[in-house]
Backbone and ligand atoms as CSV (ligand in chain L), in Angstrom:
chain,resi,resn,atom,element,x,y,z
A,1,UNK,N,N,83.251,157.774,137.216
A,1,UNK,CA,C,84.294,158.164,136.281
A,1,UNK,C,C,83.770,159.260,135.350
A,2,UNK,N,N,84.566,160.297,135.211
A,2,UNK,CA,C,84.165,161.380,134.309
A,2,UNK,C,C,84.506,160.993,132.869
A,3,UNK,N,N,83.500,161.079,132.024
A,3,UNK,CA,C,83.678,160.707,130.620
A,3,UNK,C,C,83.884,161.974,129.785
A,4,UNK,N,N,84.609,161.878,128.671
A,4,UNK,CA,C,84.721,163.063,127.819
A,4,UNK,C,C,83.387,163.363,127.138
A,5,UNK,N,N,83.058,164.657,127.054
A,5,UNK,CA,C,81.818,165.071,126.390
A,5,UNK,C,C,82.105,165.280,124.904
A,6,UNK,N,N,81.345,164.594,124.071
A,6,UNK,CA,C,81.521,164.723,122.626
A,6,UNK,C,C,80.914,166.036,122.164
A,7,UNK,N,N,81.712,166.801,121.421
A,7,UNK,CA,C,81.284,168.133,121.014
A,7,UNK,C,C,80.676,168.146,119.609
A,8,UNK,N,N,79.946,169.227,119.371
A,8,UNK,CA,C,79.324,169.500,118.075
A,8,UNK,C,C,80.298,169.180,116.937
A,9,UNK,N,N,79.798,168.441,115.956
A,9,UNK,CA,C,80.656,168.024,114.851
A,9,UNK,C,C,80.956,166.539,114.919
A,10,UNK,N,N,80.835,165.961,116.109
A,10,UNK,CA,C,81.052,164.520,116.256
A,10,UNK,C,C,79.870,163.767,115.622
A,11,UNK,N,N,80.170,162.822,114.742
A,11,UNK,CA,C,79.090,162.109,114.030
A,11,UNK,C,C,78.071,161.433,114.952
A,12,UNK,N,N,78.503,160.984,116.150
A,12,UNK,CA,C,77.569,160.281,117.044
A,12,UNK,C,C,76.389,161.173,117.442
A,13,UNK,N,N,76.602,162.490,117.451
A,13,UNK,CA,C,75.524,163.421,117.822
A,13,UNK,C,C,74.479,163.549,116.713
A,14,UNK,N,N,74.796,163.026,115.528
A,14,UNK,CA,C,73.882,163.118,114.383
A,14,UNK,C,C,73.200,161.798,114.062
A,15,UNK,N,N,73.436,160.816,114.933
A,15,UNK,CA,C,72.832,159.499,114.686
A,15,UNK,C,C,71.538,159.339,115.466
A,16,UNK,N,N,70.620,158.576,114.901
A,16,UNK,CA,C,69.416,158.171,115.628
A,16,UNK,C,C,69.868,157.123,116.660
A,17,UNK,N,N,69.601,157.375,117.936
A,17,UNK,CA,C,70.100,156.460,118.975
A,17,UNK,C,C,69.275,155.174,119.041
A,18,UNK,N,N,69.920,154.105,119.485
A,18,UNK,CA,C,69.283,152.782,119.568
A,18,UNK,C,C,68.589,152.593,120.923
A,19,UNK,N,N,67.536,151.790,120.945
A,19,UNK,CA,C,66.896,151.398,122.204
A,19,UNK,C,C,67.926,150.731,123.116
A,20,UNK,N,N,67.811,150.965,124.411
A,20,UNK,CA,C,68.694,150.285,125.361
A,20,UNK,C,C,68.110,148.899,125.633
A,21,UNK,N,N,68.878,147.827,125.363
A,21,UNK,CA,C,68.344,146.492,125.644
A,21,UNK,C,C,68.383,146.194,127.137
A,22,UNK,N,N,67.465,145.320,127.583
A,22,UNK,CA,C,67.372,144.968,129.009
A,22,UNK,C,C,68.684,144.433,129.569
A,23,UNK,N,N,69.444,143.748,128.717
A,23,UNK,CA,C,70.673,143.117,129.212
A,23,UNK,C,C,71.910,143.964,128.918
A,24,UNK,N,N,71.714,145.258,128.731
A,24,UNK,CA,C,72.868,146.112,128.447
A,24,UNK,C,C,73.861,146.012,129.606
A,25,UNK,N,N,75.118,145.684,129.319
A,25,UNK,CA,C,76.069,145.429,130.408
A,25,UNK,C,C,76.431,146.698,131.197
A,26,UNK,N,N,76.479,146.557,132.514
A,26,UNK,CA,C,76.910,147.647,133.399
A,26,UNK,C,C,76.129,148.948,133.200
A,27,UNK,N,N,74.832,148.811,133.016
A,27,UNK,CA,C,73.993,149.994,132.787
A,27,UNK,C,C,74.065,150.969,133.964
A,28,UNK,N,N,74.023,150.425,135.198
A,28,UNK,CA,C,74.045,151.311,136.372
A,28,UNK,C,C,75.364,152.071,136.480
A,29,UNK,N,N,76.443,151.405,136.103
A,29,UNK,CA,C,77.740,152.087,136.124
A,29,UNK,C,C,77.766,153.215,135.095
A,30,UNK,N,N,77.208,152.943,133.924
A,30,UNK,CA,C,77.149,153.981,132.887
A,30,UNK,C,C,76.318,155.173,133.365
A,31,UNK,N,N,75.165,154.889,133.970
A,31,UNK,CA,C,74.297,155.961,134.482
A,31,UNK,C,C,75.062,156.784,135.521
A,32,UNK,N,N,75.747,156.104,136.419
A,32,UNK,CA,C,76.519,156.784,137.452
A,32,UNK,C,C,77.634,157.650,136.829
A,33,UNK,N,N,78.300,157.140,135.818
A,33,UNK,CA,C,79.336,157.918,135.131
A,33,UNK,C,C,78.750,159.131,134.410
A,34,UNK,N,N,77.564,158.953,133.868
A,34,UNK,CA,C,76.932,160.087,133.163
A,34,UNK,C,C,76.545,161.184,134.149
A,35,UNK,N,N,76.021,160.804,135.318
A,35,UNK,CA,C,75.712,161.824,136.336
A,35,UNK,C,C,76.991,162.552,136.757
A,36,UNK,N,N,78.044,161.786,136.995
A,36,UNK,CA,C,79.305,162.395,137.437
A,36,UNK,C,C,79.827,163.376,136.376
A,37,UNK,N,N,79.750,162.961,135.120
A,37,UNK,CA,C,80.203,163.800,134.009
A,37,UNK,C,C,79.373,165.075,133.925
A,38,UNK,N,N,78.056,164.921,134.083
A,38,UNK,CA,C,77.146,166.068,134.002
A,38,UNK,C,C,77.398,167.058,135.144
A,39,UNK,N,N,77.540,166.541,136.369
A,39,UNK,CA,C,77.786,167.432,137.517
A,39,UNK,C,C,79.122,168.148,137.372
A,40,UNK,N,N,80.134,167.422,136.931
A,40,UNK,CA,C,81.469,167.999,136.759
A,40,UNK,C,C,81.441,169.171,135.775
A,41,UNK,N,N,80.564,169.061,134.758
A,41,UNK,CA,C,80.486,170.093,133.724
A,41,UNK,C,C,79.408,171.133,134.029
A,42,UNK,N,N,78.815,171.064,135.241
A,42,UNK,CA,C,77.747,171.994,135.633
A,42,UNK,C,C,76.555,171.948,134.682
A,43,UNK,N,N,76.239,170.771,134.201
A,43,UNK,CA,C,75.073,170.635,133.329
A,43,UNK,C,C,73.850,170.198,134.108
A,44,UNK,N,N,72.672,170.329,133.496
A,44,UNK,CA,C,71.441,169.855,134.137
A,44,UNK,C,C,70.852,168.663,133.389
A,45,UNK,N,N,71.505,168.275,132.297
A,45,UNK,CA,C,71.054,167.106,131.544
A,45,UNK,C,C,72.173,166.610,130.653
A,46,UNK,N,N,72.163,165.308,130.399
A,46,UNK,CA,C,73.182,164.726,129.521
A,46,UNK,C,C,72.589,163.478,128.858
A,47,UNK,N,N,72.746,163.407,127.555
A,47,UNK,CA,C,72.223,162.250,126.812
A,47,UNK,C,C,73.398,161.359,126.391
A,48,UNK,N,N,73.144,160.060,126.295
A,48,UNK,CA,C,74.222,159.105,126.014
A,48,UNK,C,C,75.052,159.443,124.756
A,49,UNK,N,N,74.421,159.926,123.666
A,49,UNK,CA,C,75.254,160.281,122.504
A,49,UNK,C,C,76.330,161.325,122.840
A,50,UNK,N,N,76.075,162.128,123.871
A,50,UNK,CA,C,77.051,163.147,124.271
A,50,UNK,C,C,78.280,162.551,124.957
A,51,UNK,N,N,78.199,161.264,125.321
A,51,UNK,CA,C,79.408,160.593,125.809
A,51,UNK,C,C,79.806,159.497,124.814
A,52,UNK,N,N,79.343,159.669,123.572
A,52,UNK,CA,C,79.804,158.814,122.490
A,52,UNK,C,C,79.047,157.513,122.307
A,53,UNK,N,N,77.910,157.366,123.036
A,53,UNK,CA,C,77.147,156.123,122.941
A,53,UNK,C,C,75.790,156.385,122.301
A,54,UNK,N,N,75.534,155.740,121.190
A,54,UNK,CA,C,74.285,155.960,120.482
A,54,UNK,C,C,73.167,155.128,121.104
A,55,UNK,N,N,72.735,155.556,122.296
A,55,UNK,CA,C,71.737,154.833,123.082
A,55,UNK,C,C,70.649,155.786,123.551
A,56,UNK,N,N,69.409,155.242,123.654
A,56,UNK,CA,C,68.293,156.072,124.124
A,56,UNK,C,C,68.302,156.128,125.667
A,57,UNK,N,N,69.220,156.895,126.173
A,57,UNK,CA,C,69.419,157.001,127.618
A,57,UNK,C,C,69.812,158.437,127.945
A,58,UNK,N,N,69.222,158.980,129.013
A,58,UNK,CA,C,69.612,160.320,129.427
A,58,UNK,C,C,69.508,160.470,130.942
A,59,UNK,N,N,70.312,161.373,131.460
A,59,UNK,CA,C,70.247,161.701,132.880
A,59,UNK,C,C,69.952,163.197,133.011
A,60,UNK,N,N,69.223,163.527,134.075
A,60,UNK,CA,C,68.801,164.908,134.305
A,60,UNK,C,C,68.886,165.194,135.800
A,61,UNK,N,N,69.386,166.380,136.142
A,61,UNK,CA,C,69.188,166.891,137.494
A,61,UNK,C,C,69.034,168.406,137.403
A,62,UNK,N,N,67.782,168.836,137.467
A,62,UNK,CA,C,67.482,170.259,137.335
A,62,UNK,C,C,67.396,170.973,138.667
A,63,UNK,N,N,67.728,170.267,139.771
A,63,UNK,CA,C,67.458,170.857,141.090
A,63,UNK,C,C,68.211,172.165,141.358
A,64,UNK,N,N,69.353,172.397,140.702
A,64,UNK,CA,C,70.059,173.679,140.905
A,64,UNK,C,C,69.255,174.864,140.354
A,65,UNK,N,N,68.271,174.580,139.518
A,65,UNK,CA,C,67.470,175.655,138.921
A,65,UNK,C,C,66.197,175.946,139.706
A,66,UNK,N,N,66.028,175.235,140.843
A,66,UNK,CA,C,64.759,175.300,141.582
A,66,UNK,C,C,64.393,176.709,142.057
A,67,UNK,N,N,65.386,177.554,142.316
A,67,UNK,CA,C,65.080,178.921,142.752
A,67,UNK,C,C,64.343,179.701,141.662
A,68,UNK,N,N,64.748,179.475,140.425
A,68,UNK,CA,C,64.121,180.181,139.309
A,68,UNK,C,C,62.924,179.427,138.735
A,69,UNK,N,N,63.004,178.107,138.806
A,69,UNK,CA,C,61.945,177.274,138.217
A,69,UNK,C,C,61.519,176.221,139.238
A,70,UNK,N,N,60.419,176.510,139.932
A,70,UNK,CA,C,59.970,175.649,141.030
A,70,UNK,C,C,59.747,174.207,140.573
A,71,UNK,N,N,59.355,174.042,139.292
A,71,UNK,CA,C,59.076,172.694,138.774
A,71,UNK,C,C,60.346,171.831,138.699
A,72,UNK,N,N,61.516,172.463,138.844
A,72,UNK,CA,C,62.776,171.706,138.786
A,72,UNK,C,C,63.242,171.201,140.145
A,73,UNK,N,N,62.497,171.548,141.196
A,73,UNK,CA,C,62.865,171.094,142.526
A,73,UNK,C,C,62.835,169.551,142.564
A,74,UNK,N,N,63.934,168.962,143.009
A,74,UNK,CA,C,64.071,167.494,143.085
A,74,UNK,C,C,63.870,166.795,141.735
A,75,UNK,N,N,64.026,167.536,140.663
A,75,UNK,CA,C,63.826,166.919,139.350
A,75,UNK,C,C,65.113,166.228,138.896
A,76,UNK,N,N,65.342,165.062,139.489
A,76,UNK,CA,C,66.500,164.237,139.141
A,76,UNK,C,C,65.968,162.920,138.569
A,77,UNK,N,N,66.348,162.623,137.343
A,77,UNK,CA,C,65.791,161.448,136.676
A,77,UNK,C,C,66.841,160.746,135.822
A,78,UNK,N,N,66.670,159.436,135.708
A,78,UNK,CA,C,67.338,158.659,134.673
A,78,UNK,C,C,66.235,158.191,133.751
A,79,UNK,N,N,66.352,158.481,132.484
A,79,UNK,CA,C,65.304,158.075,131.540
A,79,UNK,C,C,65.889,157.152,130.483
A,80,UNK,N,N,65.368,155.941,130.473
A,80,UNK,CA,C,65.788,154.943,129.492
A,80,UNK,C,C,64.656,154.747,128.501
A,81,UNK,N,N,65.002,154.749,127.225
A,81,UNK,CA,C,64.028,154.583,126.137
A,81,UNK,C,C,62.811,155.503,126.316
A,82,UNK,N,N,63.045,156.795,126.535
A,82,UNK,CA,C,61.908,157.705,126.744
A,82,UNK,C,C,61.112,157.907,125.457
A,83,UNK,N,N,59.840,158.196,125.660
A,83,UNK,CA,C,58.921,158.365,124.538
A,83,UNK,C,C,57.898,159.425,124.923
A,84,UNK,N,N,57.623,160.354,124.029
A,84,UNK,CA,C,56.594,161.355,124.325
A,84,UNK,C,C,55.221,160.769,124.064
A,85,UNK,N,N,54.345,160.896,125.050
A,85,UNK,CA,C,52.962,160.481,124.861
A,85,UNK,C,C,52.128,161.688,124.434
A,86,UNK,N,N,52.530,162.856,124.908
A,86,UNK,CA,C,51.869,164.112,124.548
A,86,UNK,C,C,52.887,165.240,124.586
A,87,UNK,N,N,52.697,166.203,123.695
A,87,UNK,CA,C,53.462,167.459,123.762
A,87,UNK,C,C,52.467,168.567,123.445
A,88,UNK,N,N,52.377,169.566,124.312
A,88,UNK,CA,C,51.376,170.611,124.111
A,88,UNK,C,C,51.673,171.401,122.843
A,89,UNK,N,N,50.604,171.857,122.199
A,89,UNK,CA,C,50.782,172.723,121.028
A,89,UNK,C,C,51.323,174.061,121.466
A,90,UNK,N,N,50.929,174.465,122.659
A,90,UNK,CA,C,51.389,175.740,123.174
A,90,UNK,C,C,52.882,175.657,123.484
A,91,UNK,N,N,53.627,176.611,122.926
A,91,UNK,CA,C,55.078,176.590,123.118
A,91,UNK,C,C,55.545,177.833,123.859
A,92,UNK,N,N,56.777,177.767,124.268
A,92,UNK,CA,C,57.382,178.867,125.007
A,92,UNK,C,C,58.840,178.936,124.551
A,93,UNK,N,N,59.355,180.155,124.354
A,93,UNK,CA,C,60.757,180.300,123.938
A,93,UNK,C,C,61.611,180.702,125.129
A,94,UNK,N,N,62.684,179.968,125.360
A,94,UNK,CA,C,63.616,180.304,126.437
A,94,UNK,C,C,65.026,179.968,126.013
A,95,UNK,N,N,65.973,180.616,126.685
A,95,UNK,CA,C,67.374,180.403,126.338
A,95,UNK,C,C,67.855,179.038,126.836
A,96,UNK,N,N,68.648,178.379,125.991
A,96,UNK,CA,C,69.237,177.085,126.343
A,96,UNK,C,C,70.714,177.078,126.011
A,97,UNK,N,N,71.392,176.145,126.626
A,97,UNK,CA,C,72.768,175.848,126.264
A,97,UNK,C,C,72.891,174.340,126.207
A,98,UNK,N,N,74.090,173.863,125.885
A,98,UNK,CA,C,74.284,172.425,125.756
A,98,UNK,C,C,75.761,172.111,125.978
A,99,UNK,N,N,76.036,171.055,126.728
A,99,UNK,CA,C,77.433,170.716,127.019
A,99,UNK,C,C,78.212,170.355,125.753
A,100,UNK,N,N,77.514,169.974,124.691
A,100,UNK,CA,C,78.185,169.657,123.428
A,100,UNK,C,C,78.432,170.899,122.577
A,101,UNK,N,N,77.901,172.042,123.033
A,101,UNK,CA,C,78.082,173.305,122.301
A,101,UNK,C,C,78.520,174.399,123.264
A,102,UNK,N,N,79.724,174.253,123.844
A,102,UNK,CA,C,80.148,175.209,124.873
A,102,UNK,C,C,80.183,176.642,124.327
A,103,UNK,N,N,79.650,177.559,125.128
A,103,UNK,CA,C,79.695,178.983,124.770
A,103,UNK,C,C,78.537,179.454,123.916
A,104,UNK,N,N,77.630,178.545,123.560
A,104,UNK,CA,C,76.500,178.950,122.716
A,104,UNK,C,C,75.202,178.908,123.520
A,105,UNK,N,N,74.486,180.023,123.484
A,105,UNK,CA,C,73.206,180.121,124.192
A,105,UNK,C,C,72.212,180.773,123.258
A,106,UNK,N,N,71.103,180.096,123.033
A,106,UNK,CA,C,70.107,180.620,122.102
A,106,UNK,C,C,68.716,180.288,122.618
A,107,UNK,N,N,67.779,181.159,122.223
A,107,UNK,CA,C,66.377,180.911,122.598
A,107,UNK,C,C,65.788,179.828,121.698
A,108,UNK,N,N,65.105,178.896,122.324
A,108,UNK,CA,C,64.472,177.799,121.580
A,108,UNK,C,C,63.016,177.678,122.021
A,109,UNK,N,N,62.141,177.508,121.050
A,109,UNK,CA,C,60.724,177.305,121.332
A,109,UNK,C,C,60.441,175.823,121.570
A,110,UNK,N,N,59.783,175.521,122.696
A,110,UNK,CA,C,59.436,174.124,122.976
A,110,UNK,C,C,58.053,174.052,123.611
A,111,UNK,N,N,57.461,172.862,123.564
A,111,UNK,CA,C,56.152,172.654,124.179
A,111,UNK,C,C,56.219,173.000,125.658
A,112,UNK,N,N,55.133,173.626,126.154
A,112,UNK,CA,C,55.109,174.026,127.570
A,112,UNK,C,C,54.897,172.840,128.487
A,113,UNK,N,N,54.117,171.874,128.027
A,113,UNK,CA,C,53.871,170.685,128.849
A,113,UNK,C,C,54.067,169.435,127.993
A,114,UNK,N,N,54.481,168.375,128.665
A,114,UNK,CA,C,54.666,167.091,127.974
A,114,UNK,C,C,54.206,165.957,128.882
A,115,UNK,N,N,53.920,164.830,128.251
A,115,UNK,CA,C,53.752,163.598,129.000
A,115,UNK,C,C,54.749,162.618,128.408
A,116,UNK,N,N,55.546,162.020,129.289
A,116,UNK,CA,C,56.627,161.164,128.801
A,116,UNK,C,C,56.595,159.812,129.509
A,117,UNK,N,N,56.938,158.749,128.751
A,117,UNK,CA,C,57.052,157.420,129.345
A,117,UNK,C,C,58.503,156.982,129.225
A,118,UNK,N,N,59.016,156.386,130.272
A,118,UNK,CA,C,60.409,155.943,130.247
A,118,UNK,C,C,60.617,154.863,131.297
A,119,UNK,N,N,61.793,154.262,131.300
A,119,UNK,CA,C,62.175,153.290,132.312
A,119,UNK,C,C,63.342,153.869,133.098
A,120,UNK,N,N,63.412,153.541,134.378
A,120,UNK,CA,C,64.564,154.000,135.161
A,120,UNK,C,C,65.631,152.899,135.175
A,121,UNK,N,N,66.728,153.125,135.912
A,121,UNK,CA,C,67.853,152.174,135.844
A,121,UNK,C,C,67.540,150.832,136.507
A,122,UNK,N,N,66.398,150.759,137.240
A,122,UNK,CA,C,65.939,149.466,137.778
A,122,UNK,C,C,64.874,148.845,136.870
A,123,UNK,N,N,64.727,149.415,135.692
A,123,UNK,CA,C,63.735,148.971,134.706
A,123,UNK,C,C,62.304,149.069,135.226
A,124,UNK,N,N,62.070,150.057,136.094
A,124,UNK,CA,C,60.702,150.379,136.495
A,124,UNK,C,C,60.149,151.349,135.459
A,125,UNK,N,N,58.927,151.101,135.017
A,125,UNK,CA,C,58.308,151.968,134.020
A,125,UNK,C,C,57.664,153.176,134.694
A,126,UNK,N,N,57.800,154.346,134.077
A,126,UNK,CA,C,57.203,155.575,134.615
A,126,UNK,C,C,56.468,156.315,133.506
A,127,UNK,N,N,55.421,156.999,133.937
A,127,UNK,CA,C,54.728,157.900,133.031
A,127,UNK,C,C,54.604,159.199,133.793
A,128,UNK,N,N,55.020,160.296,133.181
A,128,UNK,CA,C,55.098,161.535,133.941
A,128,UNK,C,C,54.604,162.723,133.116
A,129,UNK,N,N,53.885,163.606,133.795
A,129,UNK,CA,C,53.471,164.876,133.195
A,129,UNK,C,C,54.432,165.938,133.689
A,130,UNK,N,N,54.994,166.714,132.777
A,130,UNK,CA,C,55.975,167.734,133.171
A,130,UNK,C,C,55.646,169.059,132.507
A,131,UNK,N,N,56.054,170.136,133.180
A,131,UNK,CA,C,55.814,171.458,132.609
A,131,UNK,C,C,57.037,172.346,132.788
A,132,UNK,N,N,56.967,173.500,132.156
A,132,UNK,CA,C,57.991,174.522,132.337
A,132,UNK,C,C,59.381,174.033,131.987
A,133,UNK,N,N,60.355,174.403,132.834
A,133,UNK,CA,C,61.742,174.098,132.501
A,133,UNK,C,C,62.050,172.610,132.596
A,134,UNK,N,N,61.309,171.893,133.450
A,134,UNK,CA,C,61.497,170.437,133.541
A,134,UNK,C,C,61.126,169.798,132.205
A,135,UNK,N,N,60.012,170.244,131.616
A,135,UNK,CA,C,59.586,169.735,130.309
A,135,UNK,C,C,60.609,170.119,129.239
A,136,UNK,N,N,61.175,171.311,129.377
A,136,UNK,CA,C,62.180,171.785,128.421
A,136,UNK,C,C,63.436,170.912,128.459
A,137,UNK,N,N,63.917,170.605,129.647
A,137,UNK,CA,C,65.139,169.788,129.745
A,137,UNK,C,C,64.914,168.429,129.066
A,138,UNK,N,N,63.773,167.818,129.349
A,138,UNK,CA,C,63.494,166.499,128.759
A,138,UNK,C,C,63.437,166.608,127.227
A,139,UNK,N,N,62.799,167.657,126.721
A,139,UNK,CA,C,62.714,167.826,125.262
A,139,UNK,C,C,64.090,168.053,124.651
A,140,UNK,N,N,64.911,168.847,125.332
A,140,UNK,CA,C,66.274,169.094,124.842
A,140,UNK,C,C,67.064,167.780,124.797
A,141,UNK,N,N,66.998,167.016,125.874
A,141,UNK,CA,C,67.788,165.766,125.933
A,141,UNK,C,C,67.262,164.736,124.939
A,142,UNK,N,N,65.933,164.632,124.818
A,142,UNK,CA,C,65.368,163.656,123.875
A,142,UNK,C,C,65.741,163.996,122.435
A,143,UNK,N,N,65.914,165.277,122.175
A,143,UNK,CA,C,66.326,165.699,120.837
A,143,UNK,C,C,67.688,165.100,120.469
A,144,UNK,N,N,68.561,164.983,121.470
A,144,UNK,CA,C,69.872,164.364,121.227
A,144,UNK,C,C,69.725,162.918,120.752
A,145,UNK,N,N,68.640,162.264,121.145
A,145,UNK,CA,C,68.449,160.857,120.790
A,145,UNK,C,C,67.965,160.688,119.356
A,146,UNK,N,N,67.578,161.815,118.733
A,146,UNK,CA,C,67.092,161.758,117.353
A,146,UNK,C,C,68.136,162.293,116.366
A,147,UNK,N,N,69.332,162.547,116.864
A,147,UNK,CA,C,70.386,163.052,115.977
A,147,UNK,C,C,70.340,164.555,115.774
A,148,UNK,N,N,69.668,165.248,116.696
A,148,UNK,CA,C,69.592,166.700,116.579
A,148,UNK,C,C,70.189,167.393,117.797
A,149,UNK,N,N,70.536,168.650,117.619
A,149,UNK,CA,C,70.997,169.475,118.736
A,149,UNK,C,C,70.183,170.768,118.740
A,150,UNK,N,N,70.212,171.497,119.858
A,150,UNK,CA,C,69.245,172.593,120.018
A,150,UNK,C,C,69.381,173.693,118.976
A,151,UNK,N,N,70.597,173.897,118.446
A,151,UNK,CA,C,70.704,174.988,117.469
A,151,UNK,C,C,70.099,174.620,116.116
A,152,UNK,N,N,69.705,173.353,115.932
A,152,UNK,CA,C,68.979,172.998,114.698
A,152,UNK,C,C,67.643,173.740,114.649
A,153,UNK,N,N,67.179,174.192,115.824
A,153,UNK,CA,C,65.869,174.848,115.905
A,153,UNK,C,C,65.928,176.362,115.698
A,154,UNK,N,N,67.122,176.921,115.623
A,154,UNK,CA,C,67.186,178.387,115.535
A,154,UNK,C,C,67.223,178.828,114.071
A,155,UNK,N,N,67.006,180.111,113.856
A,155,UNK,CA,C,66.929,180.614,112.485
A,155,UNK,C,C,68.297,180.566,111.811
A,156,UNK,N,N,68.271,180.564,110.470
A,156,UNK,CA,C,69.516,180.543,109.686
A,156,UNK,C,C,70.390,181.740,110.053
A,157,UNK,N,N,69.741,182.868,110.321
A,157,UNK,CA,C,70.501,184.073,110.668
A,157,UNK,C,C,71.215,183.894,112.003
A,158,UNK,N,N,70.490,183.350,112.971
A,158,UNK,CA,C,71.111,183.128,114.288
A,158,UNK,C,C,72.255,182.120,114.169
A,159,UNK,N,N,72.068,181.113,113.337
A,159,UNK,CA,C,73.129,180.105,113.153
A,159,UNK,C,C,74.364,180.747,112.513
A,160,UNK,N,N,74.080,181.610,111.543
A,160,UNK,CA,C,75.164,182.324,110.863
A,160,UNK,C,C,75.959,183.167,111.879
A,161,UNK,N,N,75.232,183.808,112.796
A,161,UNK,CA,C,75.898,184.640,113.802
A,161,UNK,C,C,76.771,183.798,114.730
A,162,UNK,N,N,76.454,182.528,114.840
A,162,UNK,CA,C,77.231,181.631,115.712
A,162,UNK,C,C,78.291,180.842,114.947
A,163,UNK,N,N,78.451,181.138,113.658
A,163,UNK,CA,C,79.316,180.310,112.810
A,163,UNK,C,C,80.749,180.221,113.332
A,164,UNK,N,N,81.276,181.377,113.772
A,164,UNK,CA,C,82.649,181.395,114.285
A,164,UNK,C,C,82.808,180.488,115.493
A,165,UNK,N,N,81.840,180.597,116.409
A,165,UNK,CA,C,81.880,179.753,117.621
A,165,UNK,C,C,81.756,178.272,117.247
A,166,UNK,N,N,80.859,177.975,116.324
A,166,UNK,CA,C,80.664,176.575,115.916
A,166,UNK,C,C,81.941,176.019,115.295
A,167,UNK,N,N,82.593,176.825,114.465
A,167,UNK,CA,C,83.847,176.368,113.852
A,167,UNK,C,C,84.917,176.110,114.899
A,168,UNK,N,N,84.969,176.960,115.920
A,168,UNK,CA,C,86.002,176.744,116.947
A,168,UNK,C,C,85.682,175.513,117.794
A,169,UNK,N,N,84.396,175.199,117.966
A,169,UNK,CA,C,84.033,173.961,118.678
A,169,UNK,C,C,84.499,172.754,117.852
A,170,UNK,N,N,84.237,172.811,116.552
A,170,UNK,CA,C,84.619,171.693,115.670
A,170,UNK,C,C,86.146,171.525,115.663
A,171,UNK,N,N,86.845,172.653,115.617
A,171,UNK,CA,C,88.317,172.593,115.563
A,171,UNK,C,C,88.945,172.208,116.898
A,172,UNK,N,N,88.162,172.317,117.963
A,172,UNK,CA,C,88.695,171.980,119.277
A,172,UNK,C,C,89.392,173.139,119.950
A,173,UNK,N,N,89.113,174.360,119.496
A,173,UNK,CA,C,89.757,175.533,120.098
A,173,UNK,C,C,88.793,176.335,120.974
A,174,UNK,N,N,87.538,175.899,121.060
A,174,UNK,CA,C,86.569,176.625,121.893
A,174,UNK,C,C,86.904,176.427,123.366
A,175,UNK,N,N,86.647,177.463,124.164
A,175,UNK,CA,C,86.914,177.347,125.603
A,175,UNK,C,C,85.923,176.385,126.234
A,176,UNK,N,N,86.448,175.487,127.015
A,176,UNK,CA,C,85.602,174.458,127.602
A,176,UNK,C,C,86.237,174.042,128.927
A,177,UNK,N,N,85.446,174.092,130.024
A,177,UNK,CA,C,86.025,173.875,131.357
A,177,UNK,C,C,86.029,172.400,131.758
A,178,UNK,N,N,85.545,171.518,130.878
A,178,UNK,CA,C,85.468,170.094,131.214
A,178,UNK,C,C,86.122,169.271,130.112
A,179,UNK,N,N,86.318,167.999,130.417
A,179,UNK,CA,C,86.941,167.096,129.459
A,179,UNK,C,C,86.021,166.921,128.244
A,180,UNK,N,N,86.540,167.218,127.081
A,180,UNK,CA,C,85.690,167.172,125.892
A,180,UNK,C,C,86.440,166.546,124.729
A,181,UNK,N,N,85.650,166.093,123.763
A,181,UNK,CA,C,86.217,165.425,122.602
A,181,UNK,C,C,85.709,166.116,121.340
A,182,UNK,N,N,86.562,166.958,120.774
A,182,UNK,CA,C,86.190,167.648,119.536
A,182,UNK,C,C,86.638,166.819,118.344
A,183,UNK,N,N,85.997,167.054,117.212
A,183,UNK,CA,C,86.345,166.316,115.998
A,183,UNK,C,C,87.790,166.601,115.595
A,184,UNK,N,N,88.146,167.873,115.691
A,184,UNK,CA,C,89.438,168.307,115.163
A,184,UNK,C,C,90.621,168.037,116.076
A,185,UNK,N,N,90.397,167.346,117.165
A,185,UNK,CA,C,91.529,167.153,118.095
A,185,UNK,C,C,91.910,165.707,118.249
L,1,NI,NI,NI,72.385,169.183,124.975
């Protein structure tokens, strides 16, 4: 089932997300719905707050980017209660977008490599070292779990330049090709 994507301005995107409990009902169905929602919107990652649920859960499929970023080949993951074990001091700036901020693309500096621990939808524990764009996607999605969005990282001037677009997202008048839930609508 395709879920509406909560857009910038929705309070759920500003909340610290809760740990997913082991007995969370219909977790696999939720994961499946999140993948469907993400694919429908041509995204490569989606965090639970973006579908209105303040939970430490995210889905990723970066495989469409494999031509440009080899590290994204077969990079399809469900991450429950993810936690960074390491983030490199060395950073790299690259352009990002976000399904909760349609039409906005900005360069963001992030760690080049990370080590992350998480559980999958079968509650198997994983520890993974990631680099490049795969590491970037995980950092972007994990940021959603802390009540932040990627434009929080850009300069005040860049944010100012995007003010019109941000206002139209909040008002619900921004162009968006998928089912979305704006504050103003
Ligand atoms: Ni995002």
